[in-house]
N, C-alpha and C positions, 0 to 999 in steps of 0.2 A: 824615644830616639830623636824625634823631631824637636822636642823641647830642648834636649841637651845640645843639639846642633845649633839651635837658635841662641842659647845661652853662651855657647862657645863663640859664636859669631859676635855677639854683643860685647863680650869680654875682650875678644881680640880687637874689636874696633875701638873699645875704650882704651886699651893699652897703646894702640897705635895712635889714637887721637892725642894722647899725651905727648907723643913724640911729634915728629913732623907728619903732616897729613899725607899718608901714602895714597896712591891711585886705586881705582876700583879693582884692577887686576891684582895688585899686591895684596889687597885685603882678602880677596877670594883665595889667593895662593896661601896666605897665612892661615886662613880658616881651614882649608883643605889639609894643610900640613899639621895643624893642631889636631885634626881628626884622624890622622894616620893614613891619609890618602897618598898613594904612590902611583905615579903615572905608568911606570913599566908594568905593574901588575894589571892595570886597567887595559893596556894595549894587548897584553897576553890573553886576558880574559875575552877581549873583543875578537882576537884572532881565533881563540878556541871556540867561541860562540859561532863564528862564521864557518869554521870547519865542521862543527857539530850540525849546524843548520844545513850545510851542503850535503853531508852524509845522510842526514834525515830526509832531506828533499829528494836525493837521488834514489835511496833504497826504500823509503817508506811513503813519503808524501806523493811523489810522482806516480809510483805504482798504484797507490790508493786512488788518486785522481783518475788514472787510466781505467782502473776497475770500475769506478763509479760512472765514468763516461760510457764504458762498455755496457754496464748494467742499464744505464739510461737508454742507450740505443736498443738493447734487448727489450726493455719495457715498451719503448716506442714502437718497435717492430711487432711486438706481441699485441699491442693495442691496435695497430694497423691491421694485423692479421685477424684479430677478433672482429674489427669492423668489417673487413672483407668477408669473413665467415658469416657475419650477421646479415650482410647484404645478400650473400649467396643463399643463406637459409631462407630469407624472405622471398627471393626469386624462386627457390625450390618449392616453397610452400605455395606460392602463387601458381607455379607450373603444375604442382600436384592438384591444386583445387581446380584448375582448368581441365586437367586430365580426368579427374573424377566427374566433373560436370559433363564432359564429352562422353565419358563412359555411361553415365546415367541416361543421357539423351539417346545414345546408341542402344542401350538396354531397353529403354521405353519403345524405341522404334522396332527393335526385334520382337518385343512382346506384342506390340500392335500388329506387326506382320504375322506373328504366330496365331494371334486371335483371329485375324482375317482368314488365314489359311485354314485354321481349324473350323471356322464357320463355313467357309466354302466347301471344305471336305464333308462336314456334317450335312450341309444342304445337298451335296452331290449324292452322299450315301442315302439320305432320306428320299431323294428323287428316284434313285435306282431301286430302293426298297419299294417305293410306291409303284413304280413301273412294274417291278417283278410281281408285286401283290395283285396289281390290275391284270397282268398277263395270266397269273395263276387263276384269278377269279374268272377271267374270260375263258380260259381252258376248262375250268371246272364247270362253268355254265354250258360250254360246248359239250363237255362229257356228260353232263346231266341231260342236256337236250338229246344227245345221241342215245343215251341210255333210255330216255323217255320214248324216243322214236323206235328204238329196238323193242322196248317193252310193248309199245302199241302194235308193232309188226308181229311180235310174238302172240299178243292177245288176239290180233286179227286172224293170224294163222290158226290159233287154237280155236277161235270161234268158227272159222271156216271149216276146220276139221270136225268140230262139234256139229256144224250144220250138215256137213257131208255125212257124218255118222248118223245124225238124226234123219237125214234124207234117206239114207240107206235103210234105216229101220222103217221109216214111213213107207218107203217103196216096197219093202218086203211085206208090210202089213197094209191092209186096206184101212184107211183112216176115214173117219167120218168128217163131215164138213166142220164140225165143232172142234175136232182134234186138230184139223189143219189150221183153223183160225187161231187156236190157242198156241200152236207151235210158231205160227207166223208172228204173232204178237210177242212171244217170248224172244224170238230171234231179233225182231225189230228193236225191242227194248235193249237187248245186249249190244247190238250194233250202235244204237244211238248213245248209249252210256259211255262207250269207248271213244 
């Protein structure tokens, strides 16, 4: 198409060159006329294009641009919200870590206090048990000593009864000096052994 336009221009120029030399506008006019170029169609096409462009701009391009700007704002607000949430998450994680650390310290403190209380309680129980055992031991010793004294008193009273009984027998009988000496020795041995 471009080649044919060039050839038509050259021919038109050659035909015009043979006549009087026309001006540049006339040569362009002649070229456009030889191609079938008509101005009123071009003007109508320009007006149609402008109307079409206006309709497309108003109903398609402008809403599309508005939707794109709205989406861009939504994306920006979403990114800002995500950054805010990321900052809040970091702060929350830091706060959680602090709380966990404080809870561990508090738990260790409670455990240490519990151990101390348990040790104090065990020492107290052991001391009370030791005191009770010592008291019971002392009471047992006292009971043994009382029992021993009672047994000695019983033995003395029994010996005294035996001595009295023996003395009664001896008094009822006439004893020789040898019998009396043997009785005295036996009584002395029993009394000394108790």
